[in-house]
ZAZAVO-661812 format. One record per atom (N, C-alpha, C): atom name; residue in one letter; residue number from 1; x, y, z. Coordinates in Angstrom, 1 decimal, decimal comma. Atoms other than C-alpha are relative to their C-alpha. Example, Ala and Ser with C-alpha at 12.3 -4.5 7.8 and 13.67 -1.06 7.14 Angstrom:
BEGIN
  at  aa    i      xx      yy      zz
   N   a    1     0,9    -1,2     0,0
  CA   a    1    12,3    -4,5     7,8
   C   a    1     0,9     1,2     0,0
   N   s    2    -0,9    -1,1     0,0
  CA   s    2    13,7    -1,1     7,1
   C   s    2    -0,8     1,1     0,8
***
This chain:
BEGIN
  at  aa    i      xx      yy      zz
   N   m    1     1,8    -0,8     0,3
  CA   m    1    12,0    -8,4     6,1
   C   m    1    -0,8     0,2     1,0
   N   s    2     1,3     0,2    -0,9
  CA   s    2     9,3    -7,9     8,4
   C   s    2    -1,3     0,6    -0,7
   N   w    3     1,3    -0,6     0,7
  CA   w    3     6,3    -7,6     6,8
   C   w    3    -1,4    -0,2     0,5
   N   s    4     1,0    -0,3    -1,2
  CA   s    4     4,3    -7,9     9,8
   C   s    4    -0,5     1,3     0,9
   N   k    5     0,3    -1,3    -0,3
  CA   k    5     4,8    -4,4    10,5
   C   k    5    -1,4     0,8     0,0
   N   r    6     0,8    -0,5     0,2
  CA   r    6     1,8    -2,5    11,1
   C   r    6    -0,7     1,4    -0,7
   N   f    7     0,2    -1,1     0,7
  CA   f    7     0,2     0,6     9,5
   C   f    7    -0,5     0,8     1,4
   N   e    8     0,7    -0,8    -1,2
  CA   e    8    -0,6     3,4    12,3
   C   e    8    -1,4     0,1    -0,4
   N   v    9     1,9    -0,3     0,1
  CA   v    9    -3,9     3,8    10,4
   C   v    9    -0,3    -1,0    -1,1
   N   p   10     0,4     0,6     1,1
  CA   p   10    -5,4     1,1     8,4
   C   p   10    -0,4     0,4    -1,2
   N   i   11     0,5    -0,5     1,1
  CA   i   11    -6,1     1,4     4,9
   C   i   11    -1,4    -1,0    -0,3
   N   v   12     1,6     0,6     0,5
  CA   v   12   -10,3     0,5     4,1
   C   v   12     0,2     0,3    -1,5
   N   l   13     0,3     0,3     1,7
  CA   l   13   -10,7    -1,0     0,8
   C   l   13    -1,5     0,6    -0,2
   N   r   14     1,5    -0,4     0,5
  CA   r   14   -14,3     0,0    -1,0
   C   r   14    -1,0    -1,4     0,6
   N   s   15     0,6     1,2    -0,8
  CA   s   15   -15,1    -3,7    -0,1
   C   s   15     0,1    -0,1     1,5
   N   g   16     0,1    -0,1    -1,2
  CA   g   16   -14,5    -2,8     3,6
   C   g   16     1,3    -0,9     0,3
   N   e   17    -1,2     1,0    -0,1
  CA   e   17   -11,3    -5,2     3,4
   C   e   17     0,9     1,4     1,2
   N   k   18    -1,3    -0,9    -0,5
  CA   k   18    -8,3    -3,4     5,7
   C   k   18     1,3    -0,2    -0,1
   N   l   19    -1,5    -0,1     0,1
  CA   l   19    -4,9    -3,1     4,8
   C   l   19     0,6     0,1     1,3
   N   e   20    -0,6    -0,6    -0,8
  CA   e   20    -3,4    -3,1     8,1
   C   e   20     1,4    -0,3     0,7
   N   t   21    -1,4     0,3    -0,2
  CA   t   21     0,2    -4,5     7,6
   C   t   21     0,5     0,4    -1,4
   N   l   22    -0,6     0,0     1,1
  CA   l   22     2,9    -4,4     5,1
   C   l   22    -0,4    -1,1    -0,9
   N   a   23     0,1     1,0     0,1
  CA   a   23     2,0    -7,6     4,4
   C   a   23    -1,3    -0,1    -0,9
   N   d   24     1,6     0,0     0,8
  CA   d   24    -1,7    -7,1     3,6
   C   d   24    -0,2     0,8    -1,2
   N   a   25    -0,3    -0,5     1,6
  CA   a   25    -0,6    -4,3     1,0
   C   a   25     0,9    -0,1    -0,5
   N   r   26    -0,5     1,3     1,2
  CA   r   26     1,9    -6,5    -0,4
   C   r   26    -0,8    -0,6    -1,0
   N   a   27     0,8     1,1     0,6
  CA   a   27    -0,9    -9,0    -1,7
   C   a   27    -0,8     0,9    -0,4
   N   h   28     0,8    -0,7     1,3
  CA   h   28    -3,4    -6,5    -2,7
   C   h   28     1,1     0,5    -0,9
   N   l   29    -0,2    -0,7     1,1
  CA   l   29    -1,1    -4,7    -4,8
   C   l   29     0,7    -0,9    -0,8
   N   l   30    -0,7     1,6     0,6
  CA   l   30     0,7    -8,2    -6,2
   C   l   30    -1,6    -0,4    -0,6
   N   s   31     1,0     0,5     0,6
  CA   s   31    -2,7    -9,0    -6,7
   C   s   31    -1,2     0,7    -1,3
   N   l   32     0,7    -1,0     1,0
  CA   l   32    -3,9    -6,1    -9,2
   C   l   32     0,3    -0,2    -1,3
   N   p   33    -0,3     0,2     1,8
  CA   p   33    -3,9    -6,7   -13,0
   C   p   33     1,5     0,5     0,0
   N   k   34    -1,0    -0,1     0,6
  CA   k   34    -0,5    -6,8   -14,6
   C   k   34     0,3     1,9    -0,6
   N   s   35    -0,1    -1,3     0,7
  CA   s   35    -1,4    -3,4   -16,5
   C   s   35     0,0     0,9     0,9
   N   k   36    -0,2    -1,4    -1,4
  CA   k   36    -1,9    -1,6   -13,1
   C   k   36     1,2    -0,4     0,7
   N   r   37    -1,3     0,4    -0,4
  CA   r   37     1,0    -3,0   -11,5
   C   r   37     1,1     0,5    -0,8
   N   q   38    -1,4    -1,2     0,8
  CA   q   38     3,6    -1,2   -14,1
   C   q   38    -0,3     1,0     0,1
   N   n   39    -0,1    -1,9    -0,2
  CA   n   39     2,2     2,2   -13,3
   C   n   39     0,8     0,5     0,6
   N   p   40    -1,2    -0,8    -1,1
  CA   p   40     4,8     4,4   -11,6
   C   p   40    -0,3     0,1     1,4
   N   a   41     0,3    -0,8    -1,4
  CA   a   41     2,8     5,4    -8,7
   C   a   41    -0,1    -1,4     0,8
   N   v   42     0,3     1,2    -0,6
  CA   v   42     1,8     1,1    -8,1
   C   v   42     1,6     0,2     0,2
   N   e   43    -1,4     0,4    -0,4
  CA   e   43     5,6     0,9    -8,5
   C   e   43     0,9     0,5     1,2
   N   a   44    -0,6    -1,1    -1,0
  CA   a   44     6,7     3,9    -6,4
   C   a   44    -0,7    -1,0     1,5
   N   a   45     0,9     0,8    -1,1
  CA   a   45     4,2     2,1    -3,8
   C   a   45     0,5    -1,1     0,6
   N   i   46    -0,5     1,2    -0,6
  CA   i   46     5,6    -1,2    -3,6
   C   i   46     1,8     0,4     0,3
   N   e   47    -1,3    -0,7    -0,1
  CA   e   47     9,3     0,5    -3,5
   C   e   47     0,0     0,7     1,6
   N   a   48     0,3    -0,7    -2,1
  CA   a   48     8,1     2,5     0,2
   C   a   48    -0,7    -1,4     0,4
   N   l   49    -0,2     1,5    -1,7
  CA   l   49     6,8    -1,0     1,5
   C   l   49     1,3    -1,0     0,0
   N   m   50    -1,1     0,3     0,2
  CA   m   50     9,8    -2,6     0,4
   C   m   50     1,3     0,8     0,9
   N   m   51    -0,8    -0,9    -1,2
  CA   m   51    11,9     0,0     2,3
   C   m   51    -0,3     0,0     1,0
   N   a   52     0,1     0,1    -1,0
  CA   a   52     9,8     0,0     4,9
   C   a   52     0,1    -1,8     0,9
   N   a   53    -0,4     1,4    -0,4
  CA   a   53    10,0    -3,9     5,4
   C   a   53     1,2    -0,2     0,3
   N   e   54    -1,6    -0,2    -0,1
  CA   e   54    13,7    -3,3     5,3
   C   e   54     0,7     0,3     1,2
   N   g   55    -0,3    -0,4    -1,5
  CA   g   55    13,5    -1,6     8,5
   C   g   55     0,5     1,5     0,1
   N   g   56    -0,4    -1,2     0,2
  CA   g   56    13,8     1,8     7,0
   C   g   56    -0,6     0,8     0,9
   N   d   57     1,1    -0,7    -0,8
  CA   d   57    12,1     4,7     8,8
   C   d   57    -1,3     0,9    -1,0
   N   a   58     0,8    -0,3     1,0
  CA   a   58     9,5     4,6     5,8
   C   a   58    -1,5    -0,3     0,5
   N   m   59     1,2     0,8    -0,3
  CA   m   59     6,2     2,9     7,6
   C   m   59    -1,1     1,5    -0,3
   N   m   60     0,6    -1,2     0,2
  CA   m   60     4,7     6,7     7,5
   C   m   60    -0,1     0,5    -1,3
   N   h   61    -0,2     0,5     1,4
  CA   h   61     5,6     6,9     3,9
   C   h   61    -0,7    -0,9    -0,5
   N   a   62     0,8     1,1     0,1
  CA   a   62     4,2     3,7     3,0
   C   a   62    -1,4     0,1     0,1
   N   n   63     1,7     0,0    -0,5
  CA   n   63     0,8     4,1     4,9
   C   n   63    -0,6     1,5    -1,0
   N   a   64     0,5    -0,9     0,6
  CA   a   64     0,4     7,4     3,2
   C   a   64     0,3    -0,3    -1,5
   N   g   65    -0,5     0,2     1,6
  CA   g   65     1,7     6,6    -0,3
   C   g   65    -1,6    -1,5    -0,4
   N   i   66     1,2     1,1     0,5
  CA   i   66    -0,7     3,2    -0,7
   C   i   66    -1,2     0,6     0,3
   N   a   67     1,6    -0,7     0,0
  CA   a   67    -3,7     5,0     1,4
   C   a   67    -0,5     0,5    -1,3
   N   r   68     0,2    -0,8     1,5
  CA   r   68    -3,4     7,6    -1,8
   C   r   68    -0,6    -0,9    -1,3
   N   l   69    -0,2     0,5     1,4
  CA   l   69    -2,6     5,2    -4,4
   C   l   69    -1,7    -1,0    -0,1
   N   v   70     0,9     1,1     0,5
  CA   v   70    -5,7     2,6    -3,5
   C   v   70    -1,3     1,3     0,0
   N   r   71     1,0    -0,5     0,3
  CA   r   71    -7,9     5,5    -3,2
   C   r   71    -0,4     0,6    -1,8
   N   r   72     0,1    -0,2     1,6
  CA   r   72    -6,9     6,4    -7,1
   C   r   72    -0,6    -0,8    -0,3
   N   l   73     0,2     1,2     0,8
  CA   l   73    -7,1     3,3    -8,2
   C   l   73    -1,6    -0,6     0,4
   N   q   74     1,6     0,3     0,0
  CA   q   74   -10,9     2,8    -6,7
   C   q   74    -1,1     1,1    -0,2
   N   k   75     0,2    -1,6     0,4
  CA   k   75   -11,6     6,6    -7,5
   C   k   75    -1,2    -0,1     1,3
   N   i   76     0,2    -0,5    -1,3
  CA   i   76   -12,5     7,1    -3,7
   C   i   76     0,6     1,6     0,4
   N   p   77    -0,3    -1,4    -0,1
  CA   p   77   -12,4    10,8    -3,2
   C   p   77     0,9     0,4     1,0
   N   e   78    -1,2    -0,7    -1,6
  CA   e   78    -9,2    12,4    -0,6
   C   e   78    -1,0     0,8     0,6
   N   p   79     0,7    -0,8    -0,7
  CA   p   79   -10,6    13,4     2,4
   C   p   79     0,2     0,9     0,3
***
């Protein structure tokens, strides 16, 4: 698995922190409270990350999915 793959468009959190790689996104999702991690949307995002890390053609899907999820969790309006 290659967790060092970089997103085409970094995901910026409300704190200003950037998720630039699959590893960054993975760490962020795993840092969520267990109650949020058990959300189907979070589970789907983790699955997309794993597919992208395994070498599948899922980087764009993972990037979009994680960005959408982060905006929803942090209550950031869609662009």
